[in-house]
N, CA, C and O atoms as CSV, one atom per row, in Angstrom:
chain,resi,resn,atom,element,x,y,z
A,1,MET,N,N,-126.558,-121.194,-86.852
A,1,MET,CA,C,-127.552,-120.516,-87.454
A,1,MET,C,C,-128.352,-121.299,-88.594
A,1,MET,O,O,-129.503,-121.014,-88.923
A,2,SER,N,N,-127.545,-122.379,-89.180
A,2,SER,CA,C,-128.099,-123.161,-89.959
A,2,SER,C,C,-129.462,-124.526,-89.345
A,2,SER,O,O,-130.382,-125.151,-89.872
A,3,LYS,N,N,-128.886,-124.431,-88.077
A,3,LYS,CA,C,-129.820,-125.178,-87.172
A,3,LYS,C,C,-131.196,-124.742,-86.991
A,3,LYS,O,O,-132.281,-125.324,-86.988
A,4,ASN,N,N,-130.845,-123.626,-86.853
A,4,ASN,CA,C,-132.476,-122.533,-86.525
A,4,ASN,C,C,-133.272,-122.458,-87.903
A,4,ASN,O,O,-134.484,-122.601,-88.069
A,5,ILE,N,N,-132.385,-122.227,-88.750
A,5,ILE,CA,C,-133.166,-122.210,-90.108
A,5,ILE,C,C,-133.554,-123.497,-90.472
A,5,ILE,O,O,-134.560,-123.525,-91.182
A,6,TYR,N,N,-132.961,-124.765,-90.145
A,6,TYR,CA,C,-133.875,-126.059,-90.396
A,6,TYR,C,C,-134.697,-126.425,-89.366
A,6,TYR,O,O,-135.484,-127.357,-89.529
A,7,SER,N,N,-134.610,-125.629,-87.974
A,7,SER,CA,C,-136.030,-126.035,-87.489
A,7,SER,C,C,-137.078,-125.298,-87.725
A,7,SER,O,O,-138.162,-125.739,-87.343
A,8,TYR,N,N,-137.026,-123.953,-88.432
A,8,TYR,CA,C,-137.809,-122.983,-88.773
A,8,TYR,C,C,-138.554,-123.836,-90.029
A,8,TYR,O,O,-139.757,-124.092,-90.072
A,9,LEU,N,N,-137.649,-124.172,-90.935
A,9,LEU,CA,C,-138.483,-124.750,-92.135
A,9,LEU,C,C,-139.364,-126.316,-91.850
A,9,LEU,O,O,-140.253,-126.804,-92.549
A,10,LEU,N,N,-138.771,-126.842,-90.613
A,10,LEU,CA,C,-139.589,-128.159,-90.059
A,10,LEU,C,C,-140.727,-127.357,-89.574
A,10,LEU,O,O,-141.794,-127.575,-90.147
A,11,LEU,N,N,-140.719,-126.470,-88.632
A,11,LEU,CA,C,-141.822,-125.973,-88.128
A,11,LEU,C,C,-143.025,-125.546,-88.958
A,11,LEU,O,O,-144.182,-125.747,-88.590
A,12,GLN,N,N,-142.637,-124.849,-90.282
A,12,GLN,CA,C,-143.454,-124.170,-91.172
A,12,GLN,C,C,-143.921,-125.374,-91.970
A,12,GLN,O,O,-145.003,-125.337,-92.556
A,13,ALA,N,N,-143.114,-126.468,-92.008
A,13,ALA,CA,C,-143.705,-127.377,-93.029
A,13,ALA,C,C,-144.672,-128.003,-92.255
A,13,ALA,O,O,-145.654,-128.390,-92.889
A,14,TYR,N,N,-144.664,-128.263,-90.742
A,14,TYR,CA,C,-145.483,-128.727,-90.144
A,14,TYR,C,C,-146.685,-128.207,-90.034
A,14,TYR,O,O,-147.605,-128.939,-90.398
A,15,LEU,N,N,-147.010,-126.939,-89.556
A,15,LEU,CA,C,-148.143,-126.246,-89.589
A,15,LEU,C,C,-148.384,-125.877,-90.695
A,15,LEU,O,O,-149.607,-125.806,-90.821
A,16,PHE,N,N,-147.723,-125.519,-91.840
A,16,PHE,CA,C,-148.547,-125.213,-93.025
A,16,PHE,C,C,-147.971,-125.920,-94.263
A,16,PHE,O,O,-147.251,-125.437,-95.137
A,17,PRO,N,N,-148.552,-127.448,-94.118
A,17,PRO,CA,C,-147.905,-128.096,-95.228
A,17,PRO,C,C,-148.580,-127.883,-96.451
A,17,PRO,O,O,-149.636,-127.252,-96.418
A,18,SER,N,N,-148.078,-128.368,-97.683
A,18,SER,CA,C,-148.331,-128.095,-99.130
A,18,SER,C,C,-148.940,-129.440,-99.384
A,18,SER,O,O,-148.842,-130.446,-98.682
A,19,LYS,N,N,-149.458,-129.312,-100.285
A,19,LYS,CA,C,-150.631,-130.331,-100.742
A,19,LYS,C,C,-149.768,-131.583,-100.879
A,19,LYS,O,O,-150.226,-132.636,-100.435
A,20,ARG,N,N,-148.706,-131.570,-101.383
A,20,ARG,CA,C,-147.663,-132.717,-101.419
A,20,ARG,C,C,-147.471,-133.621,-100.266
A,20,ARG,O,O,-147.457,-134.852,-100.282
A,21,GLN,N,N,-147.290,-132.624,-99.019
A,21,GLN,CA,C,-147.078,-132.944,-97.659
A,21,GLN,C,C,-148.217,-133.695,-97.382
A,21,GLN,O,O,-148.185,-134.907,-97.169
A,22,LYS,N,N,-149.442,-132.863,-97.378
A,22,LYS,CA,C,-150.581,-133.384,-97.212
A,22,LYS,C,C,-150.704,-134.644,-97.505
A,22,LYS,O,O,-150.941,-135.398,-96.562
A,23,ARG,N,N,-150.603,-135.114,-98.621
A,23,ARG,CA,C,-150.714,-136.436,-99.290
A,23,ARG,C,C,-149.794,-137.299,-98.634
A,23,ARG,O,O,-150.263,-138.311,-98.112
A,24,LYS,N,N,-148.743,-137.117,-98.575
A,24,LYS,CA,C,-147.555,-137.797,-98.045
A,24,LYS,C,C,-147.699,-138.224,-96.821
A,24,LYS,O,O,-147.156,-139.254,-96.421
A,25,ARG,N,N,-148.542,-137.381,-96.006
A,25,ARG,CA,C,-148.726,-137.614,-94.520
A,25,ARG,C,C,-150.188,-138.270,-94.399
A,25,ARG,O,O,-150.511,-139.003,-93.464
A,26,CYS,N,N,-150.746,-138.034,-95.108
A,26,CYS,CA,C,-152.358,-139.088,-95.165
A,26,CYS,C,C,-151.620,-140.858,-95.711
A,26,CYS,O,O,-152.083,-141.913,-95.276
A,27,LYS,N,N,-150.518,-140.784,-96.642
A,27,LYS,CA,C,-150.441,-142.045,-97.021
A,27,LYS,C,C,-149.340,-142.970,-95.798
A,27,LYS,O,O,-149.226,-144.188,-95.657
A,28,VAL,N,N,-148.703,-141.923,-95.111
A,28,VAL,CA,C,-147.915,-142.567,-93.979
A,28,VAL,C,C,-149.190,-142.967,-92.879
A,28,VAL,O,O,-149.009,-143.945,-92.153
A,29,LYS,N,N,-150.248,-142.333,-92.792
A,29,LYS,CA,C,-151.084,-142.656,-91.678
A,29,LYS,C,C,-151.863,-143.737,-92.417
A,29,LYS,O,O,-152.233,-144.665,-91.697
A,30,GLU,N,N,-152.183,-143.806,-93.687
A,30,GLU,CA,C,-153.015,-145.178,-94.035
A,30,GLU,C,C,-152.101,-146.484,-94.082
A,30,GLU,O,O,-152.546,-147.618,-94.256
A,31,LYS,N,N,-150.433,-146.081,-93.858
A,31,LYS,CA,C,-150.009,-147.404,-94.047
A,31,LYS,C,C,-149.899,-148.027,-92.109
A,31,LYS,O,O,-150.029,-149.158,-91.641
A,32,LEU,N,N,-149.628,-146.764,-91.477
A,32,LEU,CA,C,-149.901,-147.099,-90.045
A,32,LEU,C,C,-151.195,-147.824,-89.620
A,32,LEU,O,O,-151.230,-148.786,-88.852
A,33,ALA,N,N,-152.304,-147.212,-90.246
A,33,ALA,CA,C,-153.640,-148.064,-89.991
A,33,ALA,C,C,-153.705,-149.307,-90.305
A,33,ALA,O,O,-154.119,-150.174,-89.535
A,34,ALA,N,N,-153.245,-149.538,-91.628
A,34,ALA,CA,C,-153.089,-150.881,-92.440
A,34,ALA,C,C,-152.225,-152.020,-91.575
A,34,ALA,O,O,-152.548,-153.181,-91.321
A,35,LYS,N,N,-151.095,-151.339,-91.234
A,35,LYS,CA,C,-150.207,-152.103,-90.732
A,35,LYS,C,C,-150.684,-152.772,-89.108
A,35,LYS,O,O,-150.411,-153.864,-88.610
A,36,GLY,N,N,-151.383,-151.776,-88.642
A,36,GLY,CA,C,-151.385,-151.970,-87.075
A,36,GLY,C,C,-152.785,-152.139,-86.540
A,36,GLY,O,O,-153.503,-152.978,-87.083
A,37,GLY,N,N,-153.226,-151.458,-85.572
A,37,GLY,CA,C,-154.467,-151.446,-85.281
A,37,GLY,C,C,-154.916,-152.550,-84.283
A,37,GLY,O,O,-156.088,-152.710,-83.942
A,38,ASP,N,N,-153.714,-153.402,-83.788
A,38,ASP,CA,C,-153.733,-154.460,-82.545
A,38,ASP,C,C,-153.495,-153.920,-81.311
A,38,ASP,O,O,-153.924,-154.392,-80.258
A,39,GLU,N,N,-152.690,-152.750,-81.441
A,39,GLU,CA,C,-152.377,-152.256,-80.475
A,39,GLU,C,C,-152.848,-152.005,-79.156
A,39,GLU,O,O,-152.260,-152.240,-78.100
A,40,MET,N,N,-154.113,-151.438,-79.352
A,40,MET,CA,C,-155.362,-151.360,-78.517
A,40,MET,C,C,-155.767,-152.557,-77.946
A,40,MET,O,O,-155.892,-152.565,-76.721
A,41,ALA,N,N,-156.026,-153.687,-78.641
A,41,ALA,CA,C,-156.921,-154.822,-78.333
A,41,ALA,C,C,-155.545,-155.708,-77.548
A,41,ALA,O,O,-155.877,-156.673,-76.858
A,42,ILE,N,N,-154.267,-155.433,-77.638
A,42,ILE,CA,C,-153.375,-156.439,-77.090
A,42,ILE,C,C,-153.106,-155.759,-75.744
A,42,ILE,O,O,-152.793,-156.402,-74.743
A,43,GLY,N,N,-153.252,-154.329,-75.770
A,43,GLY,CA,C,-153.499,-153.525,-74.539
A,43,GLY,C,C,-154.658,-153.925,-73.729
A,43,GLY,O,O,-154.359,-154.067,-72.544
A,44,VAL,N,N,-155.844,-154.141,-73.999
A,44,VAL,CA,C,-156.796,-154.562,-73.414
A,44,VAL,C,C,-156.799,-156.024,-72.806
A,44,VAL,O,O,-157.280,-156.422,-71.746
A,45,ALA,N,N,-156.083,-156.734,-73.851
A,45,ALA,CA,C,-156.151,-158.157,-73.246
A,45,ALA,C,C,-155.076,-158.350,-72.143
A,45,ALA,O,O,-155.187,-159.229,-71.289
A,46,LEU,N,N,-154.115,-157.558,-72.196
A,46,LEU,CA,C,-153.109,-157.701,-71.317
A,46,LEU,C,C,-153.201,-156.881,-70.044
A,46,LEU,O,O,-152.350,-156.828,-69.157
A,47,THR,N,N,-154.241,-156.317,-70.085
A,47,THR,CA,C,-154.716,-155.332,-69.157
A,47,THR,C,C,-155.912,-156.507,-67.929
A,47,THR,O,O,-156.024,-156.531,-66.703
A,48,VAL,N,N,-156.432,-157.124,-68.784
A,48,VAL,CA,C,-157.646,-158.038,-68.444
A,48,VAL,C,C,-156.462,-159.457,-67.910
A,48,VAL,O,O,-156.724,-159.886,-66.787
A,49,LEU,N,N,-155.561,-159.970,-68.449
A,49,LEU,CA,C,-154.479,-160.695,-67.770
A,49,LEU,C,C,-154.387,-160.301,-66.601
A,49,LEU,O,O,-154.918,-160.948,-65.698
A,50,VAL,N,N,-153.628,-159.046,-66.331
A,50,VAL,CA,C,-153.043,-158.852,-65.302
A,50,VAL,C,C,-153.696,-158.587,-64.122
A,50,VAL,O,O,-153.333,-158.945,-63.002
A,51,VAL,N,N,-155.057,-157.695,-64.525
A,51,VAL,CA,C,-156.160,-157.836,-63.555
A,51,VAL,C,C,-156.515,-159.021,-62.926
A,51,VAL,O,O,-156.499,-159.160,-61.703
A,52,GLY,N,N,-156.855,-159.929,-63.768
A,52,GLY,CA,C,-157.344,-161.186,-63.547
A,52,GLY,C,C,-156.446,-161.973,-62.531
A,52,GLY,O,O,-156.969,-162.622,-61.625
A,53,LEU,N,N,-154.958,-161.900,-62.709
A,53,LEU,CA,C,-153.840,-162.702,-61.845
A,53,LEU,C,C,-153.802,-162.034,-60.776
A,53,LEU,O,O,-153.635,-162.693,-59.750
A,54,MET,N,N,-153.959,-160.343,-60.630
A,54,MET,CA,C,-154.082,-159.907,-59.552
A,54,MET,C,C,-155.342,-160.393,-58.680
A,54,MET,O,O,-155.168,-160.965,-57.604
A,55,PHE,N,N,-156.595,-160.138,-59.192
A,55,PHE,CA,C,-157.896,-160.918,-58.718
A,55,PHE,C,C,-157.346,-162.306,-57.785
A,55,PHE,O,O,-157.558,-162.487,-56.586
A,56,ALA,N,N,-156.698,-163.068,-58.581
A,56,ALA,CA,C,-156.736,-164.673,-58.394
A,56,ALA,C,C,-155.907,-164.588,-57.335
A,56,ALA,O,O,-156.365,-165.221,-56.383
A,57,SER,N,N,-154.710,-163.983,-57.072
A,57,SER,CA,C,-153.694,-163.829,-56.060
A,57,SER,C,C,-154.157,-163.479,-54.676
A,57,SER,O,O,-153.745,-163.983,-53.632
A,58,GLY,N,N,-155.231,-162.382,-54.834
A,58,GLY,CA,C,-156.130,-161.678,-53.724
A,58,GLY,C,C,-156.896,-162.760,-53.279
A,58,GLY,O,O,-156.622,-163.189,-52.159
A,59,LEU,N,N,-157.978,-163.403,-54.036
A,59,LEU,CA,C,-158.624,-164.702,-53.558
A,59,LEU,C,C,-157.851,-165.891,-52.841
A,59,LEU,O,O,-158.391,-166.552,-51.954
A,60,SER,N,N,-156.522,-166.126,-53.290
A,60,SER,CA,C,-155.943,-167.370,-52.782
A,60,SER,C,C,-155.082,-166.928,-51.716
A,60,SER,O,O,-154.564,-167.812,-51.033
A,61,ARG,N,N,-154.823,-165.684,-51.437
A,61,ARG,CA,C,-153.886,-165.347,-50.528
A,61,ARG,C,C,-154.413,-165.829,-48.907
A,61,ARG,O,O,-155.436,-165.307,-48.464
A,62,GLY,N,N,-153.800,-166.649,-48.233
A,62,GLY,CA,C,-153.874,-166.912,-46.925
A,62,GLY,C,C,-155.112,-168.036,-46.679
A,62,GLY,O,O,-155.732,-168.162,-45.623
A,63,LYS,N,N,-155.318,-168.826,-47.919
A,63,LYS,CA,C,-156.287,-169.603,-47.938
A,63,LYS,C,C,-155.519,-171.023,-47.782
A,63,LYS,O,O,-154.302,-171.020,-47.595
A,64,THR,N,N,-156.288,-172.305,-47.867
A,64,THR,CA,C,-156.101,-173.560,-47.960
A,64,THR,C,C,-155.283,-173.861,-49.123
A,64,THR,O,O,-155.183,-172.978,-49.975
A,65,ALA,N,N,-154.504,-175.292,-49.345
A,65,ALA,CA,C,-153.971,-175.196,-50.609
A,65,ALA,C,C,-155.114,-176.196,-51.392
A,65,ALA,O,O,-154.909,-176.834,-52.425
A,66,LYS,N,N,-156.088,-176.156,-50.780
A,66,LYS,CA,C,-157.446,-176.953,-51.513
A,66,LYS,C,C,-157.934,-175.512,-52.456
A,66,LYS,O,O,-157.946,-175.426,-53.684
A,67,ARG,N,N,-158.256,-174.620,-51.612
A,67,ARG,CA,C,-158.816,-173.373,-52.330
A,67,ARG,C,C,-157.790,-172.753,-53.300
A,67,ARG,O,O,-158.194,-172.049,-54.225
A,68,LYS,N,N,-156.590,-172.970,-53.135
A,68,LYS,CA,C,-155.646,-172.188,-53.727
A,68,LYS,C,C,-155.836,-172.855,-55.408
A,68,LYS,O,O,-156.095,-172.180,-56.404
A,69,TYR,N,N,-155.597,-174.536,-55.352
A,69,TYR,CA,C,-155.754,-174.963,-56.344
A,69,TYR,C,C,-156.895,-174.653,-57.150
A,69,TYR,O,O,-156.782,-174.416,-58.353
A,70,ILE,N,N,-158.210,-174.641,-56.421
A,70,ILE,CA,C,-159.557,-174.233,-57.306
A,70,ILE,C,C,-159.289,-172.880,-57.964
A,70,ILE,O,O,-159.510,-172.770,-59.170
A,71,VAL,N,N,-158.816,-171.814,-57.244
A,71,VAL,CA,C,-158.744,-170.562,-57.571
A,71,VAL,C,C,-158.226,-170.238,-58.964
A,71,VAL,O,O,-158.648,-169.560,-59.901
A,72,TRP,N,N,-156.927,-171.136,-58.692
A,72,TRP,CA,C,-155.837,-170.813,-59.711
A,72,TRP,C,C,-155.931,-171.699,-60.929
A,72,TRP,O,O,-155.275,-171.448,-61.940
A,73,GLY,N,N,-156.847,-172.869,-60.825
A,73,GLY,CA,C,-157.207,-173.595,-61.696
A,73,GLY,C,C,-158.415,-172.816,-62.895
A,73,GLY,O,O,-158.384,-172.831,-64.125
A,74,THR,N,N,-159.346,-172.223,-62.020
A,74,THR,CA,C,-160.477,-171.560,-62.559
A,74,THR,C,C,-159.831,-170.171,-63.405
A,74,THR,O,O,-160.295,-169.737,-64.460
A,75,THR,N,N,-158.630,-169.592,-62.647
A,75,THR,CA,C,-158.063,-168.772,-63.339
A,75,THR,C,C,-157.383,-168.820,-64.463
A,75,THR,O,O,-157.272,-167.902,-65.275
A,76,ILE,N,N,-156.863,-170.020,-64.534
A,76,ILE,CA,C,-156.120,-170.473,-65.671
A,76,ILE,C,C,-156.960,-170.945,-66.883
A,76,ILE,O,O,-156.457,-170.977,-68.006
A,77,ILE,N,N,-158.286,-171.324,-66.645
A,77,ILE,CA,C,-159.187,-171.488,-67.605
A,77,ILE,C,C,-159.782,-170.444,-68.466
A,77,ILE,O,O,-159.740,-170.259,-69.682
A,78,LEU,N,N,-160.516,-169.631,-67.203
A,78,LEU,CA,C,-160.758,-168.424,-67.671
A,78,LEU,C,C,-160.448,-167.536,-68.255
A,78,LEU,O,O,-160.970,-167.000,-69.233
A,79,ILE,N,N,-159.161,-167.200,-67.443
A,79,ILE,CA,C,-158.529,-165.819,-67.937
A,79,ILE,C,C,-156.933,-166.140,-68.540
A,79,ILE,O,O,-156.466,-165.252,-69.253
A,80,ILE,N,N,-156.283,-167.067,-68.349
A,80,ILE,CA,C,-155.398,-167.121,-68.867
A,80,ILE,C,C,-155.135,-168.035,-70.129
A,80,ILE,O,O,-154.195,-167.668,-70.834
A,81,ALA,N,N,-155.668,-168.917,-70.436
A,81,ALA,CA,C,-156.022,-169.483,-71.706
A,81,ALA,C,C,-156.466,-168.899,-72.653
A,81,ALA,O,O,-155.938,-169.184,-73.727
A,82,PRO,N,N,-157.417,-168.023,-72.665
A,82,PRO,CA,C,-157.967,-167.402,-73.806
A,82,PRO,C,C,-156.954,-165.978,-73.777
A,82,PRO,O,O,-156.207,-165.922,-74.754
A,83,PHE,N,N,-156.859,-165.110,-73.037
A,83,PHE,CA,C,-156.324,-164.068,-73.168
A,83,PHE,C,C,-154.614,-164.330,-73.589
A,83,PHE,O,O,-154.064,-163.840,-74.575
A,84,PHE,N,N,-154.032,-165.137,-72.667
A,84,PHE,CA,C,-152.659,-165.365,-72.984
A,84,PHE,C,C,-152.310,-166.026,-74.348
A,84,PHE,O,O,-151.376,-165.586,-75.019
A,85,SER,N,N,-152.931,-166.899,-74.687
A,85,SER,CA,C,-152.564,-167.459,-76.053
A,85,SER,C,C,-153.355,-166.644,-76.993
A,85,SER,O,O,-152.865,-166.827,-78.108
A,86,TRP,N,N,-154.293,-165.876,-77.058
A,86,TRP,CA,C,-154.508,-164.588,-78.006
A,86,TRP,C,C,-153.259,-163.804,-78.307
A,86,TRP,O,O,-152.646,-163.889,-79.371
A,87,VAL,N,N,-152.969,-163.132,-77.421
A,87,VAL,CA,C,-151.928,-162.092,-77.686
A,87,VAL,C,C,-150.385,-162.871,-78.236
A,87,VAL,O,O,-149.581,-162.548,-79.111
A,88,VAL,N,N,-150.436,-163.973,-77.309
A,88,VAL,CA,C,-148.971,-164.534,-78.362
A,88,VAL,C,C,-149.132,-165.049,-79.585
A,88,VAL,O,O,-148.207,-165.096,-80.396
A,89,SER,N,N,-150.535,-165.556,-79.863
A,89,SER,CA,C,-150.433,-166.090,-80.990
A,89,SER,C,C,-150.793,-164.621,-82.247
A,89,SER,O,O,-150.550,-164.756,-83.447
A,90,VAL,N,N,-151.262,-163.586,-81.777
A,90,VAL,CA,C,-151.404,-162.232,-82.433
A,90,VAL,C,C,-149.653,-161.558,-82.489
A,90,VAL,O,O,-149.087,-161.236,-83.534
A,91,LEU,N,N,-149.240,-161.497,-81.541
A,91,LEU,CA,C,-147.842,-161.068,-81.704
A,91,LEU,C,C,-146.682,-161.861,-82.514
A,91,LEU,O,O,-145.628,-161.380,-82.932
A,92,TYR,N,N,-147.165,-163.264,-82.635
A,92,TYR,CA,C,-146.576,-164.175,-83.483
A,92,TYR,C,C,-147.155,-163.943,-85.063
A,92,TYR,O,O,-146.401,-164.034,-86.032
A,93,ALA,N,N,-148.345,-163.687,-85.164
A,93,ALA,CA,C,-148.716,-163.500,-86.306
A,93,ALA,C,C,-148.526,-162.348,-86.968
A,93,ALA,O,O,-148.656,-162.347,-88.192
A,94,ILE,N,N,-148.143,-161.021,-86.188
A,94,ILE,CA,C,-147.537,-160.067,-86.630
A,94,ILE,C,C,-146.210,-160.186,-87.010
A,94,ILE,O,O,-145.778,-159.926,-88.133
A,95,SER,N,N,-145.583,-160.571,-86.084
A,95,SER,CA,C,-143.935,-160.972,-86.668
A,95,SER,C,C,-143.775,-161.601,-87.814
A,95,SER,O,O,-143.026,-161.144,-88.677
A,96,GLN,N,N,-144.453,-162.731,-87.976
A,96,GLN,CA,C,-144.419,-163.550,-89.289
A,96,GLN,C,C,-144.987,-163.032,-90.364
A,96,GLN,O,O,-144.693,-163.552,-91.441
A,97,GLU,N,N,-145.815,-162.034,-90.351
A,97,GLU,CA,C,-146.721,-161.252,-91.243
A,97,GLU,C,C,-147.780,-162.614,-91.915
A,97,GLU,O,O,-148.046,-162.621,-93.117
A,98,GLU,N,N,-148.158,-163.398,-91.241
A,98,GLU,CA,C,-149.052,-164.612,-91.375
A,98,GLU,C,C,-150.172,-164.971,-90.382
A,98,GLU,O,O,-150.017,-165.681,-89.388
A,99,GLY,N,N,-151.291,-164.405,-90.765
A,99,GLY,CA,C,-152.240,-164.907,-90.057
A,99,GLY,C,C,-152.779,-166.171,-89.556
A,99,GLY,O,O,-153.339,-166.372,-88.479
A,100,PHE,N,N,-152.511,-167.035,-90.551
A,100,PHE,CA,C,-152.602,-168.673,-90.686
A,100,PHE,C,C,-151.838,-169.004,-89.234
A,100,PHE,O,O,-152.302,-169.629,-88.281
A,101,ALA,N,N,-150.731,-168.485,-89.349
A,101,ALA,CA,C,-149.454,-168.985,-88.310
A,101,ALA,C,C,-150.282,-168.614,-86.624
A,101,ALA,O,O,-150.271,-169.326,-85.620
A,102,GLY,N,N,-150.789,-167.571,-86.780
A,102,GLY,CA,C,-151.117,-166.901,-85.620
A,102,GLY,C,C,-152.229,-167.923,-84.970
A,102,GLY,O,O,-152.171,-168.456,-83.862
A,103,VAL,N,N,-153.308,-168.055,-86.013
A,103,VAL,CA,C,-154.366,-169.242,-85.618
A,103,VAL,C,C,-153.926,-170.394,-85.381
A,103,VAL,O,O,-154.492,-170.995,-84.468
A,104,ALA,N,N,-152.929,-171.005,-86.014
A,104,ALA,CA,C,-152.743,-172.234,-85.963
A,104,ALA,C,C,-151.852,-172.400,-84.068
A,104,ALA,O,O,-152.092,-173.233,-83.193
A,105,LEU,N,N,-151.091,-171.521,-84.062
A,105,LEU,CA,C,-150.291,-171.386,-82.776
A,105,LEU,C,C,-151.769,-170.934,-81.751
A,105,LEU,O,O,-151.392,-170.954,-80.580
A,106,MET,N,N,-152.524,-170.741,-81.792
A,106,MET,CA,C,-153.964,-170.206,-80.877
A,106,MET,C,C,-154.600,-171.409,-80.820
A,106,MET,O,O,-155.036,-171.651,-79.694
A,107,MET,N,N,-154.880,-172.548,-81.934
A,107,MET,CA,C,-155.269,-173.832,-81.657
A,107,MET,C,C,-154.266,-174.737,-80.666
A,107,MET,O,O,-154.642,-175.684,-79.975
A,108,LEU,N,N,-153.278,-174.364,-80.735
A,108,LEU,CA,C,-151.983,-175.117,-79.742
A,108,LEU,C,C,-152.436,-174.599,-78.566
A,108,LEU,O,O,-153.213,-175.274,-77.890
A,109,LEU,N,N,-152.060,-173.432,-78.171
A,109,LEU,CA,C,-151.682,-172.896,-77.035
A,109,LEU,C,C,-152.869,-172.917,-76.254
A,109,LEU,O,O,-152.678,-173.144,-75.059
A,110,PHE,N,N,-154.168,-172.721,-76.652
A,110,PHE,CA,C,-155.701,-172.719,-75.839
A,110,PHE,C,C,-155.647,-174.004,-75.294
A,110,PHE,O,O,-155.256,-174.114,-74.132
A,111,PRO,N,N,-155.930,-174.870,-75.851
A,111,PRO,CA,C,-156.091,-176.283,-75.361
A,111,PRO,C,C,-155.179,-176.764,-74.143
A,111,PRO,O,O,-155.614,-177.212,-73.082
A,112,PHE,N,N,-153.912,-176.601,-74.463
A,112,PHE,CA,C,-152.684,-176.875,-73.889
A,112,PHE,C,C,-153.156,-176.074,-72.269
A,112,PHE,O,O,-153.343,-176.800,-71.294
A,113,PHE,N,N,-153.286,-174.759,-72.170
A,113,PHE,CA,C,-153.648,-174.032,-71.082
A,113,PHE,C,C,-154.620,-174.432,-70.215
A,113,PHE,O,O,-154.610,-174.567,-68.992
A,114,PHE,N,N,-155.664,-174.639,-71.240
A,114,PHE,CA,C,-157.170,-175.081,-70.659
A,114,PHE,C,C,-157.149,-176.566,-69.728
A,114,PHE,O,O,-157.655,-176.854,-68.644
A,115,LEU,N,N,-156.425,-177.236,-70.573
A,115,LEU,CA,C,-156.305,-178.642,-69.973
A,115,LEU,C,C,-155.378,-178.653,-68.711
A,115,LEU,O,O,-155.700,-179.361,-67.757
A,116,VAL,N,N,-153.817,-177.614,-68.655
A,116,VAL,CA,C,-153.492,-177.412,-67.586
A,116,VAL,C,C,-154.033,-176.523,-66.193
A,116,VAL,O,O,-153.385,-176.264,-65.179
A,117,GLY,N,N,-155.458,-176.155,-66.527
A,117,GLY,CA,C,-155.801,-175.439,-65.956
A,117,GLY,C,C,-157.118,-176.392,-65.067
A,117,GLY,O,O,-157.497,-176.362,-63.896
A,118,LEU,N,N,-157.576,-177.260,-66.359
A,118,LEU,CA,C,-158.489,-178.254,-65.680
A,118,LEU,C,C,-157.993,-179.266,-64.630
A,118,LEU,O,O,-158.712,-179.747,-63.755
A,119,VAL,N,N,-156.600,-179.557,-64.824
A,119,VAL,CA,C,-155.991,-180.482,-63.995
A,119,VAL,C,C,-155.902,-179.645,-62.708
A,119,VAL,O,O,-156.259,-180.185,-61.661
A,120,THR,N,N,-155.500,-178.497,-62.691
A,120,THR,CA,C,-155.034,-177.900,-61.621
A,120,THR,C,C,-156.249,-177.932,-60.597
A,120,THR,O,O,-156.233,-178.343,-59.437
A,121,MET,N,N,-157.667,-177.210,-61.568
A,121,MET,CA,C,-158.800,-177.230,-60.576
A,121,MET,C,C,-159.176,-178.336,-60.175
A,121,MET,O,O,-159.644,-178.270,-59.039
A,122,LEU,N,N,-159.177,-179.742,-60.798
A,122,LEU,CA,C,-159.163,-180.864,-60.681
A,122,LEU,C,C,-158.436,-181.564,-59.325
A,122,LEU,O,O,-158.867,-182.475,-58.617
A,123,ILE,N,N,-157.359,-180.915,-59.239
A,123,ILE,CA,C,-156.494,-181.368,-57.984
A,123,ILE,C,C,-157.292,-180.697,-56.729
A,123,ILE,O,O,-157.612,-181.360,-55.742
A,124,GLY,N,N,-157.515,-179.619,-56.843
A,124,GLY,CA,C,-157.958,-178.901,-55.902
A,124,GLY,C,C,-159.122,-179.661,-55.698
A,124,GLY,O,O,-158.937,-180.475,-54.793
A,125,VAL,N,N,-160.224,-179.715,-56.174
A,125,VAL,CA,C,-161.569,-180.353,-55.864
A,125,VAL,C,C,-161.492,-181.802,-55.347
A,125,VAL,O,O,-162.460,-182.311,-54.783
A,126,PHE,N,N,-160.253,-182.509,-55.554
A,126,PHE,CA,C,-160.576,-183.908,-54.892
A,126,PHE,C,C,-159.138,-184.225,-54.269
A,126,PHE,O,O,-158.532,-185.295,-54.315
A,127,LYS,N,N,-158.626,-182.660,-53.496
A,127,LYS,CA,C,-157.572,-182.589,-52.426
A,127,LYS,C,C,-158.156,-183.012,-51.195
A,127,LYS,O,O,-159.247,-182.493,-50.961
A,128,LYS,N,N,-157.769,-183.727,-50.439
A,128,LYS,CA,C,-158.112,-184.037,-48.854
A,128,LYS,C,C,-157.523,-183.190,-48.233
A,128,LYS,O,O,-156.332,-182.950,-48.427
A,129,GLU,N,N,-158.336,-182.507,-47.271
A,129,GLU,CA,C,-158.215,-181.628,-46.021
A,129,GLU,C,C,-157.352,-182.477,-45.065
A,129,GLU,O,O,-157.683,-183.537,-44.535
A,130,SER,N,N,-155.857,-181.628,-44.909
A,130,SER,CA,C,-154.925,-182.535,-44.019
A,130,SER,C,C,-155.667,-181.539,-42.647
A,130,SER,O,O,-156.006,-180.358,-42.577
A,131,THR,N,N,-155.699,-182.714,-41.652
A,131,THR,CA,C,-155.946,-182.214,-40.065
A,131,THR,C,C,-155.053,-182.683,-39.257
A,131,THR,O,O,-154.674,-183.854,-39.271
A,132,ASN,N,N,-154.600,-181.702,-38.397
A,132,ASN,CA,C,-153.915,-181.882,-37.461
A,132,ASN,C,C,-154.104,-182.681,-36.298
A,132,ASN,O,O,-154.616,-181.987,-35.420
A,133,LYS,N,N,-153.860,-184.110,-35.844
A,133,LYS,CA,C,-154.641,-184.827,-34.717
A,133,LYS,C,C,-153.707,-185.058,-33.657
A,133,LYS,O,O,-153.823,-185.995,-32.867
A,134,SER,N,N,-152.319,-183.795,-33.614
A,134,SER,CA,C,-151.439,-184.060,-32.883
A,134,SER,C,C,-151.847,-183.618,-31.295
A,134,SER,O,O,-151.031,-183.648,-30.373
A,135,ILE,N,N,-152.920,-183.303,-31.187
A,135,ILE,CA,C,-153.370,-182.480,-29.981
A,135,ILE,C,C,-153.430,-183.677,-28.789
A,135,ILE,O,O,-153.764,-183.389,-27.639
């Protein structure tokens, strides 16, 4: 019986809150808004990252090695380097509660992935097509 009374009181407090409960709920919302807000941006960045990887995978399926290197190098430069480095650095900044640490991590990750993508793309550009002359 006390469980029913407790659930009734919770329902009543939720449906008809007092002024004190309204203020408390507003403070909780303010704290959540001040603390977060990056969830939507991280979700969008991860969505762009996944869709870009799927698109690159579709473009390189069944193609020559030269074409695969070019497609994946371009994908690393245009999609993986900016979005992945941003997501990782924002999550690190949130966990450490220090924005400068996130910016510093982004300054390290972005050029690294950019150079990896550039090297991959240049390997594809300068790769020789192998021809089978055993006919």
